[in-house]
Backbone as a chain_set.jsonl record, in Angstrom:
{"seq": "MRTQVTEMFGLPVYTDRAVFIGNVDDVVLDVDQKKIAALAIGDLNPEIGEVKGYNGLQIPFRIVKSVGDIIIVRHIPGLFRSPAKEEQS", "coords": {"N": [[-3.157, 169.934, 300.413], [-2.321, 167.099, 301.609], [-2.45, 163.685, 302.196], [-2.518, 160.29, 303.31], [-4.308, 157.842, 301.511], [-5.405, 155.679, 302.887], [-5.715, 156.722, 305.428], [-8.06, 158.099, 305.377], [-10.217, 156.381, 305.582], [-13.095, 155.671, 307.435], [-13.279, 158.212, 308.529], [-15.296, 160.902, 309.766], [-17.629, 162.814, 307.814], [-18.426, 166.122, 307.153], [-20.417, 168.973, 306.174], [-19.466, 172.336, 305.219], [-21.207, 173.787, 306.647], [-21.668, 172.554, 308.974], [-23.183, 170.171, 308.856], [-23.647, 166.834, 309.443], [-22.722, 164.2, 307.344], [-21.901, 161.491, 306.929], [-19.747, 158.579, 307.201], [-16.507, 157.873, 305.826], [-16.359, 155.205, 303.675], [-15.01, 154.156, 301.521], [-12.606, 154.952, 298.932], [-12.725, 156.347, 295.776], [-10.749, 155.916, 293.019], [-9.215, 157.632, 290.265], [-7.473, 156.143, 288.09], [-6.2, 156.613, 285.64], [-5.738, 159.405, 285.625], [-4.398, 159.623, 287.942], [-5.464, 160.431, 290.499], [-7.748, 161.18, 293.23], [-11.096, 160.454, 292.721], [-13.63, 160.401, 293.971], [-15.328, 160.218, 297.181], [-16.617, 157.483, 298.869], [-19.372, 157.317, 300.815], [-20.698, 155.992, 303.756], [-22.915, 154.827, 306.387], [-24.9, 156.838, 306.53], [-26.271, 159.975, 307.534], [-29.523, 160.025, 308.518], [-31.06, 162.288, 308.576], [-30.357, 164.051, 306.573], [-31.766, 163.858, 304.269], [-33.636, 162.294, 301.574], [-32.262, 159.332, 300.281], [-32.969, 157.617, 298.426], [-33.155, 154.709, 298.619], [-30.513, 153.86, 298.584], [-27.527, 152.622, 300.164], [-25.354, 154.149, 300.527], [-23.345, 156.974, 299.468], [-21.763, 158.807, 296.914], [-19.355, 161.258, 296.99], [-18.089, 163.814, 295.073], [-14.615, 164.376, 294.82], [-13.743, 166.907, 294.257], [-15.283, 168.72, 295.685], [-14.355, 168.6, 298.223], [-13.113, 170.319, 300.954], [-11.336, 170.245, 303.097], [-9.139, 167.985, 304.783], [-8.576, 166.242, 307.674], [-8.785, 165.534, 311.016], [-11.419, 165.237, 310.629], [-13.454, 165.265, 307.643], [-14.186, 167.94, 305.583], [-16.63, 169.16, 303.457], [-17.818, 171.13, 300.688], [-20.876, 172.766, 301.156], [-23.798, 171.883, 299.501], [-26.677, 173.248, 298.512], [-29.815, 171.647, 298.61], [-28.747, 169.115, 298.118], [-27.571, 168.391, 300.544], [-29.498, 168.58, 303.103], [-30.237, 170.731, 305.751], [-30.862, 169.716, 309.052], [-31.959, 171.462, 311.006], [-33.358, 173.412, 309.55], [-35.418, 171.899, 308.5], [-36.974, 171.343, 310.738], [-38.112, 173.775, 311.263], [-39.985, 174.113, 309.279]], "CA": [[-3.855, 168.926, 301.179], [-1.688, 165.8, 301.364], [-2.741, 162.685, 303.21], [-2.565, 158.932, 302.788], [-5.676, 157.417, 301.224], [-5.879, 154.779, 303.949], [-6.04, 157.503, 306.618], [-9.396, 158.667, 305.224], [-11.245, 155.398, 305.892], [-13.739, 155.814, 308.732], [-13.385, 159.602, 308.98], [-16.612, 161.515, 309.593], [-17.697, 163.841, 306.775], [-19.352, 167.212, 307.46], [-20.392, 170.098, 305.244], [-18.925, 173.537, 305.844], [-22.277, 174.35, 307.484], [-21.743, 171.662, 310.141], [-24.164, 169.101, 308.682], [-23.003, 165.525, 309.363], [-23.185, 163.423, 306.196], [-21.661, 160.074, 307.184], [-18.341, 158.218, 307.366], [-15.866, 157.389, 304.599], [-16.26, 153.756, 303.555], [-14.058, 153.815, 300.474], [-12.117, 156.045, 298.102], [-12.78, 156.005, 294.365], [-9.566, 156.475, 292.37], [-9.117, 157.761, 288.817], [-6.132, 155.614, 287.869], [-5.611, 157.255, 284.468], [-5.272, 160.744, 285.971], [-3.65, 159.487, 289.198], [-6.042, 161.286, 291.532], [-8.972, 160.702, 293.87], [-12.286, 160.917, 291.997], [-14.767, 160.594, 294.875], [-15.347, 159.502, 298.452], [-17.823, 156.685, 299.074], [-19.805, 157.59, 302.185], [-21.671, 155.069, 304.331], [-23.482, 155.254, 307.677], [-25.44, 158.159, 306.228], [-27.14, 160.671, 308.46], [-30.868, 159.948, 307.94], [-31.696, 163.601, 308.593], [-29.945, 164.916, 305.458], [-32.732, 163.768, 303.18], [-33.878, 161.029, 300.895], [-31.142, 158.782, 299.531], [-33.634, 156.77, 297.434], [-32.872, 153.291, 298.714], [-29.088, 153.537, 298.558], [-26.877, 152.512, 301.463], [-24.222, 155.061, 300.56], [-23.356, 158.153, 298.627], [-20.44, 159.194, 296.43], [-19.155, 162.698, 296.981], [-16.943, 164.15, 294.225], [-13.506, 164.888, 295.617], [-13.532, 168.329, 293.964], [-15.962, 169.576, 296.661], [-13.698, 168.457, 299.528], [-12.393, 171.535, 301.315], [-10.283, 169.995, 304.081], [-9.02, 166.634, 305.327], [-7.804, 166.225, 308.914], [-9.464, 164.602, 311.909], [-12.685, 165.054, 309.934], [-13.412, 165.764, 306.272], [-15.157, 169.003, 305.372], [-16.958, 169.352, 302.051], [-18.631, 172.31, 300.391], [-22.313, 172.525, 301.305], [-24.539, 172.081, 298.259], [-28.104, 173.313, 298.831], [-30.623, 170.66, 297.905], [-28.155, 167.792, 298.271], [-27.415, 168.171, 301.982], [-30.513, 169.38, 303.776], [-29.94, 171.004, 307.152], [-31.957, 169.256, 309.923], [-32.569, 172.587, 311.717], [-34.302, 174.053, 308.651], [-36.574, 171.005, 308.354], [-37.815, 171.442, 311.934], [-38.822, 175.058, 311.214], [-41.057, 174.036, 308.272]], "C": [[-3.245, 167.582, 300.807], [-1.994, 164.88, 302.538], [-2.705, 161.315, 302.537], [-4.032, 158.534, 302.589], [-6.222, 156.562, 302.363], [-6.242, 155.526, 305.226], [-7.444, 158.095, 306.556], [-10.504, 157.695, 305.605], [-11.781, 155.599, 307.308], [-13.885, 157.242, 309.219], [-14.804, 160.122, 308.795], [-16.536, 162.643, 308.56], [-18.797, 164.832, 307.149], [-19.321, 168.23, 306.336], [-19.783, 171.291, 305.972], [-19.986, 174.323, 306.613], [-22.613, 173.424, 308.646], [-22.859, 170.623, 310.056], [-23.386, 167.796, 308.532], [-23.593, 164.747, 308.204], [-23.061, 161.933, 306.46], [-20.175, 159.833, 307.355], [-17.789, 157.66, 306.056], [-15.752, 155.868, 304.66], [-15.17, 153.361, 302.57], [-13.668, 155.074, 299.716], [-12.117, 155.554, 296.659], [-11.621, 156.707, 293.667], [-9.757, 156.565, 290.86], [-7.681, 157.389, 288.479], [-5.449, 156.307, 286.695], [-5.023, 158.631, 284.799], [-4.502, 160.774, 287.288], [-4.139, 160.465, 290.269], [-7.285, 160.632, 292.116], [-10.159, 161.295, 293.125], [-13.436, 161.252, 292.95], [-14.528, 159.86, 296.184], [-16.669, 158.752, 298.534], [-18.188, 156.784, 300.546], [-20.87, 156.58, 302.596], [-22.135, 155.591, 305.678], [-24.076, 156.645, 307.548], [-26.349, 158.681, 307.326], [-28.549, 160.667, 307.864], [-31.566, 161.303, 307.866], [-31.308, 164.482, 307.405], [-30.87, 164.801, 304.265], [-32.845, 162.383, 302.603], [-32.642, 160.592, 300.126], [-31.663, 157.759, 298.526], [-33.161, 155.327, 297.442], [-31.407, 152.899, 298.686], [-28.536, 153.471, 299.969], [-25.727, 153.497, 301.605], [-24.39, 156.185, 299.561], [-21.932, 158.413, 298.16], [-20.375, 160.706, 296.357], [-17.936, 162.992, 296.113], [-15.834, 164.799, 295.055], [-13.265, 166.375, 295.373], [-14.262, 169.244, 294.945], [-15.393, 169.423, 298.071], [-12.872, 169.711, 299.798], [-11.199, 171.253, 302.22], [-10.333, 168.546, 304.552], [-8.105, 166.717, 306.539], [-8.384, 165.143, 309.806], [-10.872, 164.299, 311.404], [-12.483, 165.54, 308.497], [-14.531, 166.783, 306.127], [-15.354, 169.182, 303.869], [-17.811, 170.604, 301.892], [-20.106, 171.929, 300.498], [-22.999, 172.828, 299.98], [-26.025, 172.082, 298.609], [-28.889, 172.326, 297.98], [-30.076, 169.251, 298.026], [-28.033, 167.429, 299.745], [-28.363, 169.115, 302.709], [-30.159, 169.529, 305.248], [-31.111, 170.568, 308.023], [-32.669, 170.399, 310.629], [-33.614, 173.283, 310.848], [-35.55, 173.209, 308.466], [-37.52, 171.142, 309.528], [-38.631, 172.713, 311.915], [-40.002, 175.0, 310.261], [-42.363, 173.566, 308.862]], "O": [[-3.618, 166.992, 299.793], [-1.822, 165.242, 303.702], [-2.85, 161.214, 301.319], [-4.887, 158.859, 303.412], [-7.379, 156.713, 302.754], [-7.011, 155.006, 306.036], [-7.967, 158.548, 307.575], [-11.615, 158.122, 305.919], [-11.011, 155.685, 308.264], [-14.551, 157.476, 310.227], [-15.449, 159.825, 307.79], [-15.522, 163.332, 308.444], [-19.935, 164.451, 307.423], [-18.323, 168.345, 305.624], [-19.605, 171.262, 307.19], [-19.704, 175.388, 307.161], [-23.697, 173.497, 309.225], [-23.421, 170.237, 311.081], [-22.571, 167.652, 307.621], [-24.813, 164.638, 308.08], [-24.013, 161.185, 306.238], [-19.419, 160.767, 307.623], [-18.519, 157.049, 305.275], [-15.135, 155.314, 305.57], [-14.487, 152.354, 302.759], [-14.308, 156.119, 299.838], [-11.582, 154.488, 296.354], [-11.511, 157.932, 293.71], [-10.378, 155.696, 290.249], [-6.779, 158.222, 288.572], [-4.246, 156.563, 286.745], [-3.946, 158.984, 284.317], [-4.011, 161.825, 287.701], [-3.361, 161.213, 290.86], [-7.808, 159.659, 291.572], [-10.221, 162.507, 292.92], [-14.131, 162.253, 292.769], [-13.651, 159.002, 296.287], [-17.727, 159.332, 298.292], [-17.414, 156.387, 301.417], [-21.83, 156.347, 301.862], [-21.772, 156.702, 306.065], [-23.792, 157.527, 308.358], [-27.092, 157.93, 307.958], [-28.756, 161.251, 306.801], [-32.565, 161.444, 307.16], [-31.876, 165.562, 307.241], [-30.758, 165.592, 303.329], [-32.23, 161.431, 303.082], [-32.041, 161.387, 299.403], [-30.873, 157.104, 297.846], [-32.806, 154.779, 296.398], [-31.089, 151.712, 298.757], [-29.009, 154.171, 300.864], [-25.184, 153.658, 302.698], [-25.422, 156.325, 298.905], [-20.99, 158.253, 298.936], [-21.224, 161.352, 295.744], [-16.853, 162.474, 296.386], [-16.097, 165.665, 295.89], [-12.643, 167.038, 296.203], [-13.918, 170.421, 295.049], [-15.889, 170.045, 299.01], [-12.042, 170.113, 298.982], [-10.173, 171.928, 302.131], [-11.403, 167.957, 304.701], [-6.981, 167.21, 306.439], [-8.469, 163.98, 309.412], [-11.443, 163.251, 311.706], [-11.463, 166.151, 308.179], [-15.675, 166.524, 306.5], [-14.395, 169.335, 303.112], [-18.441, 171.071, 302.841], [-20.526, 170.89, 299.988], [-22.806, 173.899, 299.404], [-26.579, 171.041, 298.963], [-28.65, 172.193, 296.779], [-30.843, 168.289, 298.037], [-28.348, 166.31, 300.149], [-28.065, 170.294, 302.903], [-29.818, 168.55, 305.91], [-32.241, 170.991, 307.782], [-33.88, 170.32, 310.836], [-34.653, 173.702, 311.358], [-36.639, 173.755, 308.29], [-38.737, 171.068, 309.354], [-39.724, 172.753, 312.48], [-40.945, 175.775, 310.419], [-43.357, 173.45, 308.145]]}, "num_chains": 1, "name": "protein.A"}
C-alpha cells in the first residue's frame, strides 16, 4: 500500500462493514520510525456513536486495510456502531 500522504487529505473513511466514519483531516506521523501513526478524522458521521465532545477522531494506521479512492479500516465493534443495528433496538 503505497500512496502520497497528501493524497489522503479529504478522503472518506469507511469500515470494512460499510460504516461511514468521516473524512481525513490530517495525518499523524511518527518521525522517529518514519511511518504514519494515525489518521485524524473530521466531519464525523453522527450515527456512529458518542464522540464525547470531540470534533474529530484519531484512527491508528495499523487498522487501515486499504487506501484508494476511499480509505477502508478494520471494523472494531463498540468503536464504530452500525446505524442499522441501532434502528433495530
